[in-house]
Each structure stands twice: as C-alpha cells, then as structure tokens.
C-alpha positions as CSV (number, residue, x, y, z in Angstrom):
1,X,38.6,28.1,287.1
2,X,40.7,26.0,287.7
3,X,40.3,23.3,291.0
4,X,43.8,22.9,293.5
5,X,43.2,19.6,295.7
6,X,45.8,17.6,298.0
7,X,45.3,14.1,300.0
8,X,47.9,12.6,301.3
9,X,48.9,12.2,305.5
10,X,49.9,14.8,308.5
11,X,50.7,15.4,310.4
12,X,50.2,18.3,313.8
13,X,53.3,18.2,316.4
14,X,53.2,20.3,319.6
15,X,54.4,21.6,322.9
16,X,51.4,20.7,324.8
17,X,50.4,17.6,326.4
18,X,49.7,14.8,324.2
19,X,45.6,15.5,323.4
20,X,46.7,19.0,321.7
21,X,43.9,21.5,324.2
22,X,42.7,23.2,320.5
23,X,41.3,20.3,319.4
24,X,38.6,20.9,322.6
25,X,39.3,25.0,321.8
26,X,40.9,25.4,325.3
27,X,44.4,27.3,326.1
28,X,48.0,25.6,325.1
29,X,48.9,23.2,328.3
30,X,52.3,26.0,329.0
31,X,50.7,29.1,327.6
32,X,51.9,29.3,324.5
33,X,52.0,27.6,321.1
34,X,55.4,25.8,319.8
35,X,54.8,23.5,317.5
36,X,54.6,22.4,313.5
37,X,52.6,21.0,310.6
38,X,53.7,18.8,307.8
39,X,52.2,16.5,304.9
40,X,53.0,14.4,302.2
41,X,51.0,15.1,299.5
42,X,50.2,11.7,298.2
43,X,47.7,13.1,295.0
44,X,47.3,16.3,294.4
45,X,47.3,19.0,291.5
46,X,47.2,23.0,291.9
47,X,45.6,23.9,288.2
48,X,47.7,21.5,285.1
49,X,50.6,21.6,287.6
50,X,50.8,17.9,289.3
51,X,52.1,17.6,292.8
52,X,52.7,14.0,293.7
53,X,54.8,12.6,296.0
54,X,55.7,15.9,296.9
55,X,56.1,17.0,300.8
56,X,55.5,20.9,303.2
57,X,56.4,21.8,306.2
58,X,55.9,25.0,308.8
59,X,57.3,25.5,311.9
60,X,54.6,28.0,314.0
61,X,54.8,29.9,317.7
62,X,51.8,31.8,318.9
63,X,52.3,33.7,322.7
64,X,48.5,32.3,323.3
65,X,45.2,30.9,322.4
66,X,45.8,30.2,318.6
67,X,42.5,32.2,317.4
68,X,43.7,35.0,318.9
69,X,46.7,35.7,316.7
70,X,49.9,37.0,316.5
71,X,51.8,33.8,315.4
72,X,54.8,33.4,313.8
73,X,54.9,30.2,310.6
74,X,58.2,29.8,308.1
75,X,56.8,28.1,305.2
76,X,58.8,25.0,303.8
77,X,59.1,23.2,300.1
78,X,60.6,19.8,299.9
79,X,64.2,20.6,297.7
80,X,62.1,17.9,295.3
81,X,59.6,19.8,294.1
82,X,60.3,22.0,291.5
83,X,59.9,25.9,290.4
84,X,56.2,25.8,289.4
85,X,55.8,22.6,291.8
86,X,57.2,25.9,294.5
87,X,55.4,28.1,293.8
88,X,51.7,26.4,293.9
89,X,52.5,24.8,297.4
90,X,53.8,28.3,298.5
91,X,49.7,29.3,296.9
92,X,48.1,27.4,298.6
93,X,50.1,27.6,302.3
94,X,49.8,31.6,302.0
95,X,45.7,30.9,302.3
96,X,44.9,32.9,299.0
97,X,42.9,30.3,297.4
98,X,41.1,28.9,299.9
99,X,41.3,25.7,301.7
100,X,40.4,26.8,305.0
101,X,43.0,25.5,306.7
102,X,45.3,27.7,304.6
103,X,43.1,30.8,304.9
104,X,42.9,30.7,309.5
105,X,47.2,29.5,308.9
106,X,46.8,33.0,307.2
107,X,44.6,35.2,309.2
108,X,46.6,34.1,313.3
109,X,50.1,33.9,311.5
110,X,50.8,37.5,310.7
111,X,54.2,37.2,311.2
112,X,55.4,34.8,307.8
113,X,59.2,34.3,307.6
114,X,61.0,33.9,304.5
115,X,59.7,30.1,303.2
116,X,62.7,28.1,303.4
117,X,63.8,25.4,300.2
118,X,64.5,21.7,303.0
119,X,65.1,17.8,302.0
120,X,62.3,16.8,304.1
121,X,62.4,12.8,305.3
122,X,59.0,11.6,305.6
123,X,57.8,8.6,307.6
124,X,54.3,7.8,308.0
125,X,52.6,4.5,309.7
126,X,48.7,5.4,310.7
127,X,48.2,1.8,311.7
128,X,50.7,1.9,314.5
129,X,50.9,5.5,315.2
130,X,54.2,6.2,314.5
131,X,56.4,8.5,312.3
132,X,59.5,10.9,312.2
133,X,60.0,13.5,310.6
134,X,62.9,15.2,309.9
135,X,63.4,18.8,307.7
136,X,67.2,20.3,306.0
137,X,69.0,21.0,309.9
138,X,65.8,22.8,310.9
139,X,63.1,20.0,312.0
140,X,63.7,16.7,313.9
141,X,60.2,14.6,315.0
142,X,60.0,11.2,316.5
143,X,56.6,9.8,316.7
144,X,55.2,7.1,318.8
145,X,51.8,5.6,319.6
146,X,51.1,5.9,323.1
147,X,51.3,3.3,325.3
148,X,48.7,1.2,328.5
149,X,50.1,2.5,332.1
150,X,51.5,-1.3,333.3
151,X,51.6,-2.9,330.8
152,X,52.7,-0.6,328.0
153,X,51.2,-1.7,325.7
154,X,49.8,0.7,322.5
155,X,47.1,3.1,323.2
156,X,44.7,4.2,320.8
157,X,42.6,7.9,321.0
158,X,40.8,8.2,318.4
159,X,39.7,12.4,318.4
160,X,36.3,13.3,315.3
161,X,35.3,16.8,314.3
162,X,32.7,16.1,312.5
163,X,32.3,19.1,309.5
164,X,35.9,19.7,311.2
165,X,38.4,21.9,309.0
166,X,41.7,20.3,310.2
167,X,40.9,16.2,309.8
168,X,39.5,16.4,306.5
169,X,39.3,13.0,305.8
170,X,37.0,9.5,306.5
171,X,35.2,9.6,309.2
172,X,37.0,13.6,309.9
173,X,39.7,12.2,312.6
174,X,42.4,12.3,313.9
175,X,44.7,9.3,315.7
176,X,46.3,10.8,318.7
177,X,50.3,9.7,319.9
178,X,52.9,11.3,320.8
179,X,56.0,13.1,319.6
180,X,59.3,11.7,322.0
181,X,60.9,14.9,320.3
182,X,60.7,17.8,318.8
183,X,63.1,19.6,317.5
184,X,62.8,23.0,316.0
185,X,65.4,25.5,315.3
186,X,65.2,28.5,312.3
187,X,66.0,31.4,314.6
188,X,64.3,33.2,317.2
189,X,61.1,31.9,318.4
190,X,60.8,28.9,315.8
191,X,63.0,28.0,317.3
192,X,62.7,25.3,320.2
193,X,62.9,22.0,321.8
194,X,60.2,19.0,323.4
195,X,60.2,15.9,324.6
196,X,57.2,13.6,325.0
197,X,54.5,16.1,323.4
198,X,51.6,16.0,321.9
199,X,51.5,14.4,317.5
200,X,48.7,14.3,315.6
201,X,48.3,11.7,312.8
202,X,45.3,11.8,309.8
203,X,45.1,11.3,306.5
204,X,42.8,14.3,305.8
205,X,42.7,16.5,301.9
206,X,42.1,20.5,301.1
207,X,41.0,21.9,297.8
208,X,40.5,25.0,296.7
209,X,40.3,27.5,292.8
210,X,43.1,28.5,291.8
211,X,43.1,32.2,290.0
212,X,42.4,32.2,286.7
213,X,45.9,34.7,286.7
214,X,48.5,32.0,287.7
C-alpha cells in the first residue's frame, strides 16, 4: 500500500489566553473554542503526488471542550495546488487515510463546510516566534513572541508532549506565542475576531497510508 507524509511548519491559533488549555486537557479560556490551524508543507507526498511547498488551513469552532465534539470546520487548500494535489490534501484533512491528528479532528468536527480554495500567504519564523497567515479574504492572523513584563524582552515558553499527536517534530514540542490578531470571516459560527490570544508554533510531521482505490 502506498503511503503519504507531510512535514513542515504548523500554526494553531485560538481565542484562549496564551498557553492553550487544550494542551493540558483543560476547558477553553472563554468556554467555547474558536481558532484555526495552518501548515506549510516543506516536504510531502500522497502516493506519487508531490505536495512540497503547498499550504493548507482550517477554521474551527467548538461550543465547549474539544473532546466533547459538535465542532464546525472549513478546510482550506492553497490555490497553487493542482486538482490532484488538492484532492490529496483534502483526503488527508478528512481523517480517512490515517494521521492521528486528522482522525481526531474528523471525530470531533462533524459539521464540515464545503472546502475553500484560496491564496495562502504563510510567514513563519520559529526561532523568533513570529509569523503571519492570510488566506484570501477569510482568514488573517499575525503572531509575535511573548514578552517579559519589565523589561518587555522576548520571552520563551515551550510545551512538550511526549508521544503526543500534534507536536510531532523534534522533541515533541511547540513554541508558545501570542496571536496579536486572529480574524476569521467564513460566516455563521466561523466568523470571529480576537486580539492578544494564543498561538502554538511547531515543526511537525504526519503520515498515513493511501487506499489502493485512490
């Protein structure tokens, strides 16, 4: 059976205070969870389909704790992808071909909107904990490092989850940062705007198997 794998840079930005409670199996800061995930695939493939350089995102909303489900999601794929690449990325995001994190998203997000194909501007600097994400006219988020109180020097906090399913890169860890802006304009529950909220930044790798019929 053919395999798929994607490796690259990962954002998880949400409406919680910096230091995402989900990483600690706690309830969201404000009751509900509103946010996004996004990835730039530095190297990847789906069977024989190359995915290097492509980007994807997803806007998400849950009414409470993520594991309680009933979430809403809209998958978004880079308009630079050709049709074969687009279908490959959507299959991965669907959770139907493995990859623990995507299988979990599928289980807790039963309300899936039609995919959006849009240009994705993705800037990411893990060392400085800064970045920027713009997806067409539906998502915009800018990320900066946490800072000390006095003086306001760059401040670093790492979250390490051994054997976890999200931070799957070196040392199973993510940098904690602050989403200075987080705006999603998809409509309905996926329509929100926040400032000075949480961001996780990590280098990740996910993999699975391509069904023979694909």
